VMD Tcl script that draws the C-alpha trace (Angstrom):
set ca {
  {-87.07 -184.05 -65.01}
  {-86.02 -185.95 -61.86}
  {-83.40 -188.63 -62.45}
  {-83.29 -191.89 -60.50}
  {-79.87 -193.34 -59.70}
  {-78.94 -196.49 -57.86}
  {-75.88 -197.58 -55.90}
  {-75.29 -201.26 -56.51}
  {-72.98 -204.25 -56.49}
  {-72.05 -205.50 -59.95}
  {-69.38 -208.06 -60.78}
  {-67.70 -207.71 -57.41}
  {-67.53 -203.91 -57.45}
  {-69.64 -201.13 -55.98}
  {-71.01 -198.97 -58.80}
  {-73.55 -196.25 -59.42}
  {-75.99 -196.31 -62.30}
  {-78.87 -194.42 -63.86}
  {-82.15 -196.34 -63.90}
  {-83.67 -196.74 -67.37}
  {-86.77 -198.94 -67.13}
  {-85.39 -202.50 -67.01}
  {-81.76 -201.45 -67.48}
  {-79.07 -199.62 -65.55}
  {-76.60 -197.29 -67.29}
  {-73.39 -197.70 -65.29}
  {-71.58 -194.54 -64.23}
  {-67.80 -194.58 -64.79}
  {-65.59 -194.42 -61.72}
  {-65.94 -195.42 -58.09}
  {-67.08 -193.19 -55.24}
  {-66.27 -193.83 -51.57}
  {-69.21 -191.80 -50.27}
  {-72.60 -190.59 -51.39}
  {-71.17 -187.09 -51.07}
  {-68.41 -187.89 -53.55}
  {-71.00 -189.10 -56.05}
  {-73.46 -186.21 -55.85}
  {-70.61 -183.69 -55.98}
  {-68.98 -185.24 -59.05}
  {-72.11 -186.29 -60.93}
  {-74.80 -183.60 -61.29}
  {-77.91 -184.37 -63.32}
  {-76.46 -182.51 -66.30}
  {-73.61 -185.05 -66.55}
  {-75.76 -188.10 -65.89}
  {-78.54 -187.22 -68.34}
  {-76.34 -187.75 -71.36}
  {-74.49 -190.76 -70.01}
  {-73.12 -192.96 -72.76}
  {-71.87 -195.92 -70.77}
  {-72.55 -199.65 -70.71}
  {-76.08 -200.85 -69.92}
  {-76.80 -203.93 -67.83}
  {-80.11 -205.58 -66.92}
  {-81.53 -204.50 -63.55}
  {-81.66 -208.18 -62.66}
  {-77.84 -208.30 -62.90}
  {-77.22 -205.86 -60.03}
  {-77.69 -206.02 -56.26}
  {-79.17 -202.77 -54.97}
  {-77.32 -201.13 -52.05}
  {-78.28 -198.16 -49.92}
  {-77.81 -194.93 -51.89}
  {-76.60 -193.31 -48.66}
  {-73.28 -194.71 -47.44}
  {-72.60 -195.37 -43.77}
  {-69.92 -192.67 -43.62}
  {-72.58 -189.93 -43.87}
  {-74.51 -188.26 -41.05}
  {-78.06 -189.45 -40.36}
  {-80.11 -186.55 -38.92}
  {-83.85 -186.80 -38.19}
  {-86.86 -184.63 -37.46}
  {-89.44 -185.82 -34.95}
  {-93.19 -185.14 -34.74}
  {-93.19 -183.12 -37.97}
  {-96.73 -183.93 -39.23}
  {-99.61 -182.36 -37.31}
  {-101.60 -185.59 -36.82}
  {-98.48 -187.50 -35.77}
  {-97.81 -184.80 -33.17}
  {-101.28 -185.36 -31.75}
  {-100.92 -189.16 -31.62}
  {-97.51 -188.65 -29.96}
  {-99.13 -186.72 -27.13}
  {-97.84 -183.35 -28.36}
  {-100.16 -180.34 -28.67}
  {-99.37 -178.89 -32.13}
  {-100.67 -175.49 -31.05}
  {-98.25 -175.36 -28.13}
  {-95.12 -177.03 -29.49}
  {-93.27 -174.41 -31.52}
  {-89.85 -175.97 -32.01}
  {-88.32 -178.30 -34.55}
  {-87.42 -181.61 -32.84}
  {-84.03 -182.86 -34.06}
  {-82.22 -186.11 -33.20}
  {-79.81 -188.52 -34.87}
  {-79.61 -192.18 -35.79}
  {-76.33 -194.08 -35.90}
  {-75.19 -194.41 -39.54}
  {-74.42 -198.08 -38.79}
  {-78.18 -198.74 -38.87}
  {-78.33 -197.90 -42.60}
  {-79.08 -200.92 -44.80}
  {-80.34 -201.46 -48.37}
  {-84.02 -200.89 -49.04}
  {-85.04 -204.55 -49.22}
  {-83.13 -205.74 -46.15}
  {-84.63 -207.76 -43.32}
  {-85.26 -205.71 -40.18}
  {-83.95 -207.57 -37.16}
  {-86.00 -207.22 -33.97}
  {-83.51 -207.45 -31.08}
  {-84.22 -210.02 -28.39}
  {-84.70 -207.28 -25.79}
  {-87.32 -205.44 -27.88}
  {-91.06 -206.15 -27.74}
  {-92.44 -203.00 -29.31}
  {-90.87 -202.55 -32.75}
  {-92.49 -199.71 -34.68}
  {-92.31 -198.39 -38.27}
  {-92.03 -194.81 -39.57}
  {-92.01 -194.08 -43.31}
  {-90.19 -190.79 -43.98}
  {-89.03 -188.63 -46.85}
  {-85.23 -188.41 -46.77}
  {-83.26 -185.44 -48.12}
  {-79.70 -185.95 -49.39}
  {-77.42 -182.89 -49.38}
  {-75.59 -181.67 -52.47}
  {-72.80 -179.76 -50.73}
  {-71.22 -179.01 -47.37}
  {-72.75 -176.58 -44.87}
  {-70.15 -175.07 -42.55}
  {-71.91 -172.03 -41.12}
  {-75.27 -170.29 -40.80}
  {-77.15 -169.93 -44.08}
  {-80.68 -168.98 -45.08}
  {-82.43 -171.36 -47.45}
  {-85.61 -170.69 -49.41}
  {-87.32 -172.39 -52.34}
  {-85.33 -170.15 -54.67}
  {-81.93 -171.46 -53.52}
  {-82.84 -174.87 -52.06}
  {-81.48 -176.84 -55.01}
  {-78.09 -175.32 -54.34}
  {-77.87 -177.50 -51.24}
  {-80.37 -180.33 -51.89}
  {-79.31 -183.10 -54.28}
  {-82.24 -185.49 -54.06}
  {-84.76 -187.63 -52.24}
  {-84.92 -191.15 -50.80}
  {-87.32 -193.33 -48.81}
  {-86.31 -193.85 -45.18}
  {-87.97 -196.12 -42.64}
  {-87.13 -194.96 -39.12}
  {-87.67 -198.24 -37.26}
  {-87.93 -197.66 -33.52}
  {-87.78 -199.77 -30.35}
  {-90.45 -197.95 -28.38}
  {-89.80 -199.88 -25.16}
  {-86.33 -198.30 -25.13}
  {-87.00 -194.93 -26.73}
  {-89.92 -193.93 -24.48}
  {-89.19 -195.29 -20.96}
  {-85.48 -194.54 -21.17}
  {-85.85 -191.24 -23.04}
  {-83.30 -192.59 -25.51}
  {-84.16 -191.58 -29.08}
  {-80.70 -192.36 -30.43}
  {-80.44 -195.76 -28.77}
  {-84.04 -196.78 -29.42}
  {-83.73 -195.93 -33.14}
  {-80.17 -196.98 -33.93}
  {-80.11 -200.77 -33.68}
  {-78.48 -202.39 -36.69}
  {-80.93 -202.65 -39.64}
  {-83.22 -199.93 -38.18}
  {-82.52 -197.54 -41.09}
  {-83.30 -198.96 -44.54}
  {-82.73 -196.33 -47.24}
  {-83.72 -196.40 -50.91}
  {-84.05 -198.32 -53.18}
  {-82.82 -195.40 -55.27}
  {-81.87 -191.75 -55.01}
  {-84.04 -189.33 -56.99}
  {-81.90 -186.39 -58.14}
  {-83.89 -183.18 -58.49}
  {-84.03 -180.42 -61.09}
  {-85.61 -176.95 -60.67}
  {-88.98 -177.97 -62.12}
  {-89.28 -180.69 -59.45}
  {-89.19 -178.32 -56.47}
  {-92.97 -177.59 -56.33}
  {-93.56 -181.34 -55.97}
  {-91.68 -181.41 -52.66}
  {-94.90 -180.22 -51.02}
  {-97.07 -182.71 -52.94}
  {-95.48 -186.10 -52.32}
  {-97.70 -188.93 -51.11}
  {-96.26 -191.25 -48.43}
  {-97.75 -194.69 -47.77}
  {-96.72 -197.60 -45.55}
  {-98.38 -201.03 -45.47}
  {-97.91 -203.98 -43.14}
  {-98.89 -207.30 -44.73}
  {-100.82 -205.31 -47.33}
  {-102.79 -203.24 -44.80}
  {-102.30 -199.47 -45.00}
  {-100.98 -198.14 -41.67}
  {-99.69 -194.71 -42.74}
  {-100.77 -192.38 -45.53}
  {-100.20 -188.63 -45.79}
  {-98.77 -185.87 -47.96}
  {-95.69 -183.71 -47.52}
  {-98.01 -180.70 -47.79}
  {-98.73 -181.45 -44.12}
  {-95.12 -181.11 -42.97}
  {-94.87 -178.62 -40.09}
  {-91.25 -177.65 -40.78}
  {-90.25 -177.87 -44.43}
  {-86.82 -178.60 -45.93}
  {-85.66 -175.00 -46.40}
  {-86.74 -173.98 -42.92}
  {-85.11 -177.02 -41.30}
  {-81.82 -176.75 -43.17}
  {-81.65 -173.06 -42.25}
  {-82.03 -173.97 -38.58}
  {-79.55 -176.85 -38.72}
  {-76.96 -174.64 -40.42}
  {-76.99 -172.40 -37.35}
  {-76.14 -175.38 -35.13}
  {-73.80 -177.82 -36.86}
  {-71.72 -178.62 -39.91}
  {-73.18 -180.93 -42.53}
  {-71.52 -182.59 -45.51}
  {-72.48 -183.41 -49.06}
  {-74.30 -186.76 -49.04}
  {-75.61 -186.41 -45.49}
  {-79.17 -187.59 -44.89}
  {-82.04 -185.69 -43.24}
  {-85.19 -187.72 -42.50}
  {-88.11 -185.29 -42.31}
  {-90.51 -187.01 -39.92}
  {-93.31 -189.55 -40.22}
  {-97.10 -189.26 -40.64}
  {-99.71 -190.50 -38.19}
  {-100.46 -194.21 -38.00}
  {-97.58 -195.62 -35.97}
  {-98.24 -198.48 -33.58}
  {-97.13 -196.34 -30.62}
  {-99.96 -195.13 -28.39}
  {-98.94 -192.21 -26.18}
  {-101.19 -191.37 -23.21}
  {-103.07 -188.10 -23.44}
  {-101.56 -185.06 -21.66}
  {-104.09 -185.54 -18.85}
  {-103.15 -189.19 -18.37}
  {-99.48 -188.24 -18.44}
  {-100.05 -185.72 -15.65}
  {-101.91 -188.34 -13.63}
  {-99.21 -190.90 -14.35}
  {-96.59 -188.55 -13.01}
  {-98.23 -188.91 -9.60}
  {-97.75 -192.69 -9.60}
  {-94.66 -194.57 -8.47}
  {-92.22 -194.95 -11.37}
  {-92.61 -198.72 -11.61}
  {-96.42 -198.56 -11.64}
  {-96.42 -195.83 -14.30}
  {-94.38 -197.94 -16.70}
  {-96.36 -201.10 -15.94}
  {-99.48 -199.27 -17.14}
  {-97.64 -197.94 -20.20}
  {-96.41 -201.40 -21.21}
  {-99.88 -202.88 -20.70}
  {-101.30 -200.25 -23.05}
  {-98.60 -200.89 -25.69}
  {-99.16 -204.66 -25.57}
  {-102.57 -204.07 -27.16}
  {-101.12 -202.10 -30.07}
  {-100.21 -203.51 -33.54}
  {-96.45 -203.55 -33.19}
  {-94.38 -205.44 -35.75}
  {-93.97 -209.18 -35.33}
  {-91.46 -211.59 -36.91}
  {-92.60 -212.67 -40.37}
  {-94.50 -209.49 -41.18}
  {-93.75 -207.57 -44.38}
  {-93.46 -203.77 -44.34}
  {-93.77 -201.91 -47.67}
  {-93.22 -198.18 -48.15}
  {-93.65 -195.86 -51.13}
  {-93.27 -192.13 -51.77}
  {-94.33 -190.54 -55.06}
  {-95.94 -187.46 -56.56}
  {-99.48 -187.68 -57.88}
  {-98.36 -187.07 -61.44}
  {-95.69 -189.78 -61.26}
  {-92.85 -187.38 -62.07}
  {-91.19 -188.30 -58.77}
  {-91.29 -191.94 -57.69}
  {-88.87 -193.11 -55.02}
  {-89.57 -196.78 -55.62}
  {-90.80 -199.55 -53.33}
  {-89.06 -200.42 -50.08}
  {-89.79 -203.90 -48.66}
  {-88.61 -205.16 -45.26}
  {-89.34 -208.52 -43.68}
  {-89.26 -208.51 -39.88}
  {-87.08 -211.24 -38.39}
  {-86.27 -212.10 -34.80}
  {-82.69 -211.78 -33.60}
  {-81.15 -215.25 -33.29}
}
mol new
graphics top color blue
foreach p $ca { graphics top sphere $p radius 0.5 }
foreach p [lrange $ca 0 end-1] q [lrange $ca 1 end] { graphics top cylinder $p $q radius 0.2 }
display resetview
């Protein structure tokens, strides 16, 4: 059965613990990185933990992914999100990969700061995969060997400044402002019987209680094994690194249709972006004071990644 662990601050120290209803069983030792923890503490060791218990109210929850890990992302990885992003899913046949700066990682319940220069702040709930071990060369992953490289799952919200990402063509910059990567609240460590549920997780995101995004991982275009196989042919990855697997439809961003994009290409650059900004100004982008809530869980409740809550605040 999946095991939920939390990285937390307790009595002036950073600790890890196993969640047990309203208590946390503290794990002995300290770990400088998420990779150090998942390497040293497999589920088999944590399941029989006989350490001190403290009330959940006594800890401060931190991000289960530390800032010294890579933060890799997939883009347009749900069919309906591809369509709303102006991408033809029957034509696009490649896995879109980009990165976010690890310095944007914050605890799950952190405020999200909208920079002064940003008008169009968007949300993207995503399933995050945390690696169990290093990858240093090409490998082929399938469902049969996926748990050899995949430690567990987390909630990620890929906040995005669309007025930087789109006009400037800057995914990394538009998505890497500080606080733009809340992770957690906890890390769900997987066991073999949990693998079938990877394709049956329900994602939901609400803004001020209104559902904006809802979908299932069964609609992922490129799944975890396929994506990790491809990434292994390109770059090294380390235990504890984070892969965000893409967001469902329902973002505030409105991308012009392919026809409108072709027509826009005929306009002077300034006029094209004036029209784009006018269109975005009518969309439900995040405003200071709004509350964003995200959940990911399986229908049977065996996997539940918790509740992530972010209040939007304006940069001072």
